[in-house]
C-alpha positions as CSV (number, residue, x, y, z in Angstrom):
1,M,85.0,59.8,117.5
2,H,83.7,61.0,120.9
3,R,82.3,64.2,122.1
4,L,83.5,66.2,125.1
5,S,80.9,66.6,127.8
6,R,80.7,69.7,130.1
7,A,82.9,67.8,132.7
8,G,85.4,67.0,130.0
9,A,84.8,63.2,130.0
10,A,84.5,61.3,126.8
11,R,81.3,59.5,126.0
12,P,79.8,58.0,122.9
13,R,77.5,59.9,120.6
14,A,74.6,57.7,121.3
15,R,74.8,58.5,125.0
16,A,74.7,62.2,124.1
17,R,71.4,61.6,122.2
18,G,70.0,59.8,125.1
19,A,71.0,62.6,127.5
20,D,69.3,65.0,125.1
21,H,66.1,63.0,125.2
22,A,66.4,62.9,129.0
23,G,66.3,66.8,129.1
24,A,70.0,67.5,129.5
25,R,71.4,70.4,127.5
26,P,73.2,69.2,124.4
27,P,77.0,69.8,124.2
28,R,78.3,72.6,122.0
29,D,81.8,73.0,120.6
30,R,82.6,76.7,119.8
31,R,85.5,76.2,117.4
32,A,86.5,78.2,114.3
33,G,85.1,75.5,112.1
34,G,81.5,76.0,113.1
35,V,78.9,75.2,115.9
36,R,78.2,71.6,116.7
37,A,74.8,70.8,118.1
38,A,72.9,67.6,118.6
39,S,69.8,68.1,116.4
40,H,68.5,64.5,116.1
41,A,66.1,65.3,118.9
42,R,64.5,68.0,116.7
43,G,64.3,65.7,113.7
44,G,67.1,67.6,111.8
45,K,70.2,66.2,110.2
46,S,73.6,66.2,111.9
47,R,76.8,66.0,110.0
48,A,78.8,62.9,110.5
49,P,81.4,63.0,113.3
50,G,84.8,64.2,112.2
51,R,83.6,65.7,108.9
52,A,84.7,69.3,108.1
53,P,81.9,71.9,107.9
54,S,80.5,72.6,104.5
55,R,81.4,75.6,102.4
56,S,78.0,77.3,102.9
57,R,78.3,76.8,106.7
58,R,81.7,78.4,106.7
59,R,80.5,81.3,104.7
60,R,77.5,81.9,107.0
61,F,79.9,81.7,110.0
62,A,82.3,84.2,108.4
63,R,79.5,86.7,107.7
64,S,78.0,86.5,111.1
65,R,81.4,86.9,112.6
66,A,82.1,90.0,110.5
67,R,78.8,91.5,111.6
68,R,79.6,90.8,115.3
69,L,83.0,92.5,114.8
70,D,81.4,95.5,113.2
71,R,79.1,96.0,116.1
72,A,81.8,95.4,118.7
73,G,83.9,98.4,117.7
74,P,87.7,98.5,118.1
75,R,89.3,95.5,119.7
76,D,91.7,96.1,122.7
77,A,93.0,94.2,125.6
78,S,90.9,96.1,128.1
79,R,87.8,94.4,126.6
80,G,89.3,91.0,126.8
81,V,89.8,90.5,123.0
82,A,93.4,90.6,121.9
83,D,94.4,91.8,118.5
84,R,95.1,88.9,116.3
85,A,94.9,87.9,112.7
86,P,91.4,86.7,111.5
87,P,90.9,83.0,111.1
88,R,91.4,81.3,107.7
89,E,87.7,81.0,107.0
90,E,87.1,84.7,107.5
91,R,90.1,85.6,105.3
92,R,88.9,83.4,102.6
93,F,85.1,83.7,102.7
94,G,84.4,86.8,104.7
95,R,83.1,89.9,102.9
96,R,85.1,92.2,105.1
97,G,88.2,90.2,106.0
98,G,91.0,91.6,108.2
99,P,90.8,93.4,111.5
100,P,88.5,96.5,111.7
101,A,90.0,99.9,111.4
102,P,90.3,102.2,114.4
103,R,87.2,104.1,115.3
104,A,88.6,107.5,114.2
105,D,89.2,106.2,110.7
106,R,85.9,104.4,110.3
107,G,83.1,105.9,108.2
108,R,79.8,107.2,109.5
109,S,78.1,103.9,109.1
110,G,80.4,102.2,111.7
111,R,81.5,99.5,109.3
112,G,84.6,97.5,110.3
113,R,86.3,97.5,107.0
114,P,89.4,99.8,106.6
115,R,88.9,103.0,104.7
116,H,90.2,103.3,101.2
117,P,93.1,105.8,100.9
118,N,91.1,108.0,98.6
119,A,87.9,107.9,100.5
120,G,87.8,111.4,101.7
121,R,84.0,111.9,101.8
122,V,80.9,110.3,103.0
123,A,77.2,111.2,102.8
124,L,76.0,112.4,106.2
125,A,72.3,112.5,105.5
126,A,69.7,112.3,102.8
127,S,66.9,114.8,102.7
128,L,63.7,114.3,100.9
129,E,62.7,117.2,98.7
130,P,59.1,118.4,98.5
131,N,58.7,116.9,95.0
132,G,59.8,113.5,96.2
133,N,63.3,113.4,94.9
134,R,66.0,112.2,97.2
135,R,69.2,114.2,97.4
136,R,72.3,113.8,99.5
137,C,73.4,116.5,102.0
138,A,76.8,116.6,103.6
139,L,79.4,118.9,105.1
140,P,82.8,119.9,104.0
141,R,85.2,117.4,105.5
142,R,88.6,118.3,107.0
143,R,91.0,115.8,108.3
144,V,93.0,117.0,111.3
145,D,95.4,114.6,113.0
146,G,93.9,111.7,111.1
147,R,90.4,112.4,112.3
148,D,87.3,113.6,110.4
149,Q,86.2,117.0,111.4
150,G,82.8,117.1,109.6
151,G,81.5,115.7,106.4
152,V,82.2,116.4,102.7
153,M,79.7,117.4,100.1
154,S,78.6,114.0,98.8
155,E,77.9,115.5,95.4
156,S,79.1,118.8,93.9
157,V,77.0,121.9,94.5
158,L,76.4,123.5,91.1
159,I,76.7,127.3,90.5
160,G,73.2,127.6,89.1
161,P,70.2,125.5,88.1
162,T,70.5,121.8,88.6
163,P,69.8,119.1,86.0
164,P,66.1,118.2,85.6
165,T,64.5,116.4,88.4
166,R,62.2,113.4,88.0
167,T,59.1,115.6,88.3
168,E,60.4,117.9,85.6
169,L,61.2,114.9,83.4
170,R,57.7,113.6,83.8
171,E,56.2,117.0,82.9
172,M,58.5,117.1,79.9
173,Q,57.2,113.7,78.8
174,E,53.6,114.9,79.2
175,L,54.4,118.0,77.2
176,L,56.0,116.1,74.4
177,A,53.1,113.7,74.3
178,S,50.6,116.6,74.0
179,I,52.2,118.3,71.0
180,H,51.3,115.4,68.7
181,G,54.6,115.3,66.7
182,D,55.0,119.0,66.2
183,P,58.7,119.6,66.9
184,F,58.3,123.4,67.3
185,E,55.3,123.5,69.7
186,A,57.6,123.4,72.8
187,E,59.6,126.2,71.3
188,R,56.5,128.4,70.7
189,R,55.3,127.8,74.3
190,L,58.6,128.9,75.7
191,E,58.6,132.0,73.5
192,R,55.0,132.9,74.6
193,R,55.9,132.5,78.2
194,V,59.0,134.8,78.0
195,A,57.0,137.4,76.0
196,E,54.3,137.3,78.7
197,I,56.9,137.9,81.5
198,V,58.5,140.9,79.7
199,S,55.2,142.2,78.3
200,R,56.3,142.2,74.7
201,P,54.4,140.8,71.6
202,H,57.3,139.1,69.8
203,A,59.8,136.5,71.0
204,V,62.3,134.5,69.0
205,L,64.2,131.6,70.6
206,F,67.8,130.9,69.8
207,A,70.2,128.1,70.7
208,S,72.6,130.2,72.7
209,L,73.2,133.7,74.0
210,G,76.0,134.3,71.5
211,T,73.9,133.5,68.4
212,A,71.1,135.6,69.8
213,V,73.4,138.6,70.2
214,E,74.9,138.1,66.8
215,A,71.5,138.0,65.1
216,S,70.4,141.0,67.0
217,L,73.4,143.1,65.9
218,E,72.8,142.1,62.3
219,A,69.1,143.0,62.6
220,L,70.1,146.4,64.0
221,A,72.6,147.0,61.2
222,A,75.5,147.1,63.5
223,S,77.9,145.0,61.4
224,S,80.8,145.5,59.0
225,G,82.7,148.2,60.8
226,A,79.9,149.8,62.8
227,E,80.7,151.0,66.3
228,I,78.8,149.9,69.4
229,V,79.1,151.3,72.9
230,A,79.1,148.6,75.6
231,P,80.1,148.2,79.3
232,A,83.6,147.0,80.0
233,L,82.1,144.4,82.4
234,A,79.8,142.2,80.4
235,P,79.3,138.6,79.3
236,I,81.9,137.2,77.0
237,A,79.2,136.3,74.4
238,L,78.8,140.0,73.6
239,A,82.4,140.6,72.6
240,A,82.5,137.3,70.6
241,A,79.3,138.1,68.7
242,A,80.5,141.6,67.9
243,H,83.8,140.2,66.6
244,R,82.0,137.7,64.3
245,V,79.8,140.4,62.7
246,G,82.6,142.8,62.3
247,S,81.6,145.5,64.8
248,R,84.0,147.6,66.8
249,I,83.2,147.9,70.5
250,L,83.9,151.1,72.4
251,Y,84.0,150.1,76.0
252,A,82.9,152.4,78.8
253,D,83.6,152.0,82.5
254,I,80.9,150.9,85.0
255,D,79.4,152.2,88.2
256,P,81.4,150.6,91.1
257,R,78.2,150.1,93.2
258,T,75.9,148.4,90.7
259,M,78.5,147.2,88.2
260,N,76.4,148.4,85.4
261,L,77.0,151.0,82.7
262,T,75.8,154.5,83.5
263,G,74.4,157.1,81.2
264,L,77.2,159.6,81.9
265,E,80.0,157.1,81.0
266,A,78.1,155.9,77.9
267,E,77.5,159.5,76.6
268,A,81.2,160.2,76.7
269,R,81.8,157.3,74.3
270,L,79.2,158.2,71.6
271,S,80.3,159.2,68.2
272,P,78.7,159.7,64.8
273,K,79.6,156.2,63.9
274,T,77.8,154.6,66.8
275,R,75.1,152.3,65.7
276,V,74.0,150.5,68.9
277,L,74.1,151.2,72.6
278,V,74.4,148.1,74.7
279,G,73.0,147.8,78.3
280,C,73.4,144.8,80.5
281,A,71.6,143.8,83.6
282,N,74.5,142.1,85.3
283,H,73.5,139.4,87.8
284,G,69.9,140.7,87.4
285,Q,70.6,144.2,88.6
286,P,68.6,146.6,86.4
287,A,70.0,149.9,87.7
288,G,71.0,152.2,84.9
289,L,68.9,150.7,82.2
290,G,66.4,153.6,82.3
291,E,69.2,156.2,81.8
292,L,70.6,154.3,78.9
293,A,67.2,154.0,77.2
294,A,66.7,157.8,77.6
295,L,70.2,158.5,76.2
296,A,69.5,156.2,73.2
297,S,66.2,158.0,72.5
298,R,67.8,161.4,72.6
299,N,70.5,160.4,70.1
300,E,68.2,158.3,67.9
301,I,70.4,155.2,68.5
302,P,68.8,151.7,69.0
303,M,69.5,150.1,72.3
304,L,70.3,146.4,72.7
305,E,69.4,145.1,76.2
306,I,71.2,142.0,77.4
307,V,69.4,140.3,80.3
308,A,72.0,137.9,81.5
309,G,69.9,137.2,84.6
310,G,67.1,139.3,86.1
311,L,64.2,137.9,84.2
312,G,61.1,138.9,86.1
313,G,62.6,142.0,87.7
314,Q,61.3,145.5,87.4
315,L,62.7,149.0,87.2
316,G,59.9,151.4,88.1
317,R,56.8,150.2,86.3
318,D,58.6,148.5,83.4
319,P,59.8,144.9,83.6
320,V,63.4,144.0,82.8
321,G,63.6,143.2,79.1
322,R,61.5,146.1,78.0
323,F,64.0,148.9,77.7
324,G,65.9,148.0,74.5
325,R,64.8,148.0,70.9
326,I,65.7,144.3,71.2
327,A,66.2,142.6,74.5
328,V,68.2,139.3,74.6
329,V,67.0,137.2,77.6
330,S,69.5,134.4,78.4
331,L,68.3,131.0,79.7
332,G,71.7,129.4,80.1
333,E,73.0,127.6,83.1
334,R,75.5,130.3,84.0
335,D,73.4,133.3,83.1
336,S,69.9,132.7,84.4
337,T,67.8,130.8,86.9
338,I,66.1,128.6,84.3
339,G,69.1,126.7,83.1
340,S,67.5,125.1,80.0
341,G,70.0,126.7,77.6
342,G,69.4,129.1,74.8
343,A,68.3,132.7,74.7
344,V,65.1,134.6,73.7
345,C,65.1,137.9,71.7
346,V,62.0,140.0,72.5
347,T,60.9,143.1,70.6
348,N,57.9,145.2,69.7
349,D,58.9,145.7,66.1
350,D,57.4,143.3,63.5
351,S,60.2,143.9,61.0
352,L,62.9,143.1,63.6
353,A,61.1,140.0,64.7
354,H,60.9,138.8,61.0
355,A,64.7,139.5,60.6
356,L,65.5,137.6,63.8
357,R,63.5,134.6,62.6
358,L,65.3,134.6,59.3
359,G,68.6,134.9,61.0
360,R,67.9,131.9,63.2
361,N,66.5,129.6,60.5
362,L,69.4,129.8,58.0
363,G,67.6,132.6,56.2
364,A,64.4,130.6,55.6
365,L,60.9,131.3,56.9
366,D,59.2,129.2,59.5
367,P,56.8,126.5,58.3
368,R,53.3,128.1,58.0
369,N,51.1,125.0,58.2
370,A,51.2,121.3,59.2
371,W,52.3,119.8,55.9
372,E,55.3,122.2,55.6
373,R,56.5,121.1,59.0
374,I,57.0,117.6,57.8
375,G,58.7,118.4,54.5
376,G,58.7,120.8,51.6
377,V,61.4,122.9,49.9
378,P,62.4,126.0,52.1
379,R,63.0,129.3,50.4
380,V,66.3,130.9,51.5
381,E,65.9,134.7,51.6
382,R,69.2,135.7,53.2
383,V,72.3,134.3,54.9
384,G,71.5,133.2,58.4
385,L,72.5,131.1,61.3
386,D,71.7,127.5,62.2
387,A,70.6,128.5,65.7
388,R,67.3,126.7,66.5
389,L,67.1,125.2,70.0
390,G,66.4,121.5,70.2
391,V,63.0,120.2,71.3
392,L,64.3,118.7,74.6
393,P,65.9,121.9,75.9
394,A,62.9,123.9,74.8
395,S,60.5,121.6,76.6
396,L,62.7,121.8,79.8
397,G,62.6,125.6,79.5
398,A,58.8,125.6,79.1
399,V,58.3,123.3,82.1
400,R,60.5,125.5,84.3
401,L,59.0,128.7,83.2
402,S,55.5,127.3,84.0
403,R,56.5,127.6,87.7
404,F,58.6,130.7,87.3
405,D,56.9,132.6,90.2
406,E,57.6,129.8,92.7
407,T,61.2,129.7,91.5
408,C,61.6,133.4,92.1
409,E,60.3,133.1,95.7
410,E,62.6,130.2,96.5
411,L,65.6,132.2,95.1
412,E,64.6,135.2,97.2
413,R,64.8,133.0,100.2
414,V,68.3,131.7,99.3
415,F,69.4,135.3,98.6
416,H,68.3,136.6,102.0
417,A,69.8,133.5,103.7
418,Y,73.2,134.4,102.2
419,L,72.8,138.0,103.4
420,R,72.1,137.0,107.0
421,R,75.3,134.9,107.1
422,L,77.7,137.2,105.2
423,A,76.4,140.7,105.9
424,L,78.9,141.3,108.8
425,H,82.0,140.0,107.1
426,P,84.5,142.8,106.9
427,D,86.2,141.6,103.7
428,L,83.1,141.1,101.5
429,V,81.1,143.6,99.5
430,L,77.6,142.2,99.0
431,P,75.2,142.9,96.1
432,A,73.7,146.3,96.2
433,P,69.9,146.5,96.1
434,C,68.0,148.6,93.5
435,A,66.2,151.6,95.0
436,D,63.9,152.1,92.1
437,G,62.8,148.5,91.3
438,T,62.7,144.8,92.1
439,V,65.7,142.7,91.4
440,R,65.4,139.0,90.4
441,W,69.0,137.9,91.1
442,S,70.6,135.2,88.9
443,H,73.7,134.9,91.0
444,F,74.8,135.7,94.5
445,A,78.0,137.5,93.5
446,V,80.2,139.0,96.2
447,R,83.4,141.1,95.9
448,L,86.4,140.8,98.1
449,G,87.8,143.8,99.9
450,E,90.2,146.3,98.4
451,R,93.2,144.6,99.9
452,Y,92.7,141.5,97.8
453,G,93.7,141.0,94.2
454,R,93.1,138.6,91.3
455,D,95.5,136.0,92.6
456,D,93.7,136.0,96.0
457,R,90.3,135.6,94.3
458,D,91.6,132.7,92.1
459,S,93.0,130.9,95.1
460,I,89.7,131.2,97.0
461,I,87.8,129.9,94.0
462,Q,90.2,126.9,93.8
463,G,89.7,126.2,97.4
464,M,85.9,126.2,97.0
465,L,86.2,123.8,94.1
466,R,88.4,121.4,96.1
467,H,85.5,121.2,98.6
468,D,83.1,120.3,95.7
469,L,81.5,123.8,95.9
470,A,81.1,125.5,92.6
471,A,82.4,129.1,92.4
472,T,83.2,131.2,89.4
473,A,83.6,134.7,88.1
474,P,80.7,135.1,85.6
475,L,81.8,138.5,84.3
476,V,85.2,139.6,83.1
477,A,86.7,142.9,82.0
478,L,86.4,142.4,78.3
479,P,88.9,145.0,77.0
480,L,91.6,143.3,79.1
481,E,91.1,139.7,78.0
482,P,93.8,138.4,75.7
483,A,91.4,137.8,72.8
484,F,90.1,141.3,72.8
485,A,92.9,143.4,74.2
486,H,94.1,145.1,71.0
487,F,93.4,148.7,71.7
488,H,93.3,149.0,75.5
489,S,95.7,148.5,78.4
490,I,95.6,148.0,82.1
491,G,94.2,151.1,83.9
492,D,91.8,152.3,81.1
493,F,88.8,151.0,83.0
494,P,89.7,151.0,86.7
495,C,86.2,150.3,88.2
496,A,85.6,147.4,85.8
497,E,89.1,146.0,86.4
498,R,88.8,146.1,90.2
499,A,85.4,144.6,90.2
500,A,86.3,141.8,87.8
501,D,89.5,140.9,89.8
502,R,87.6,140.5,93.1
503,L,84.3,139.0,91.9
504,I,83.1,135.6,93.2
505,A,79.7,134.0,92.3
506,L,78.5,131.5,94.9
507,P,76.1,128.6,94.3
508,F,72.6,129.9,93.8
509,S,69.7,127.5,93.1
510,T,66.3,126.5,94.6
511,R,67.7,123.2,95.9
512,L,70.0,124.8,98.4
513,S,68.9,124.3,102.0
514,E,69.7,126.3,105.0
515,R,72.3,123.8,105.9
516,D,74.0,124.0,102.5
517,I,74.1,127.8,102.7
518,D,75.7,127.5,106.1
519,L,78.4,125.2,104.8
520,I,79.1,127.4,101.7
521,S,79.3,130.6,103.9
522,Q,81.6,128.9,106.4
523,T,83.8,127.5,103.8
524,L,84.1,130.9,102.1
525,Q,85.0,132.6,105.4
526,V,87.6,130.0,106.3
527,L,89.2,130.4,102.8
528,I,89.3,134.2,103.1
529,E,90.9,134.0,106.6
530,R,93.5,131.5,105.2
531,Q,94.3,133.8,102.3
532,S,94.7,136.7,104.8
533,I,97.2,134.7,106.8
534,M,99.1,133.8,103.7
535,R,99.3,137.4,102.6
536,A,100.6,138.4,106.1
């Protein structure tokens, strides 16, 4: 077997070695099988003449070739590289066999592999949070004429608080290690923190908003046929809890500006059978709670205050959660900025606090000392609920409430960022501020214009979900829902119906950056314009 010299003449292999020792450049053969080089001069091994390259050499060649093709971009005749099928070694051993995809269809990374048919999103960037946790950031991707017009959210943007971060998990671990096996210490810390925020002495933690409302109605003797007056626009947990305890709800219409119950509407629904007056701080808006508290005092009716968002807000000099005989503060993902789950009932009355604890613990008292916490025989005093929150959600709530002030400041930044981007939109009604107090918003809820209806709202929400952007309607017109529409019909509560049909809650959490808010606002505006064109 002979080698080919640069002049094309055949000469023996020994002569090639001699030429190499003499300083001549060794011959190279750039064939698909590999790269031949005379390496005896360097003391290395050389494969025998005529032997095929080894498998590892072919693999290395295929990988290097694939990397060169990735960097080279699209192949065309103008660059001197004709489109052709890849060699056998690359098809067999290469990690990314086949010709590279056109540049318009390649991902952001510039890889030469063809895109998967379902690959509709890529991560455009990764931002480092202040607490050291990495998170993907991306843009809504649209494909126009086969080309990518921006990015897609690499992960779904949630409507409210996000799952616990690494920092929060570490703090939860430290909290659980410090309680020395007491399963109720995290629960007590969370109760003390909520009682401190609302300036009340007693707080009882429940597993959910529904069980907390149910236990509160029973403690206020509003069960077995009693009537309660409540706003027509309220959380679903209120109607479900009233149905379970046997109460009858008399709904009243809301104020179209604040979406809360007013004293004038509530007074028109009072009767001698009314046992409880319910007031809700929808989305954290406390307007109207003072009027309802005064109305309840004049008529000697206890008021149940439901704080489905708005913890930390104020109305005058009183904090939100201090107006009702019992106030139920929700900590759920869709109702608050904490997102740990559960709800806390706060009150000033010792007897009500005792009744709430019995209703939570299956009618039994809390353990009074250390040895009762690990065993013993409980004494059941009444029929109650099994509604104690687990230790892990309670510890998460305690950790997040420990930095509650910082969370409120961040959410205020997010709220004003939304206002700057959507304030001039002609088809949106933004949340109304409270003239007499401070609002701690739990949602950024907007309403569509009067020319839109429920179907338009649902179509826009579905469009947001297709872009991996969470959107929902957190409040509904309770008397018109199929489960509760036994005594009412469409048109009985016009303000609540119109507000519920046009309400959209956008993502609202501390992890939203300015870029994320830009993308959410732009997507919402595009979907509204699209819906307007479809209506026309």
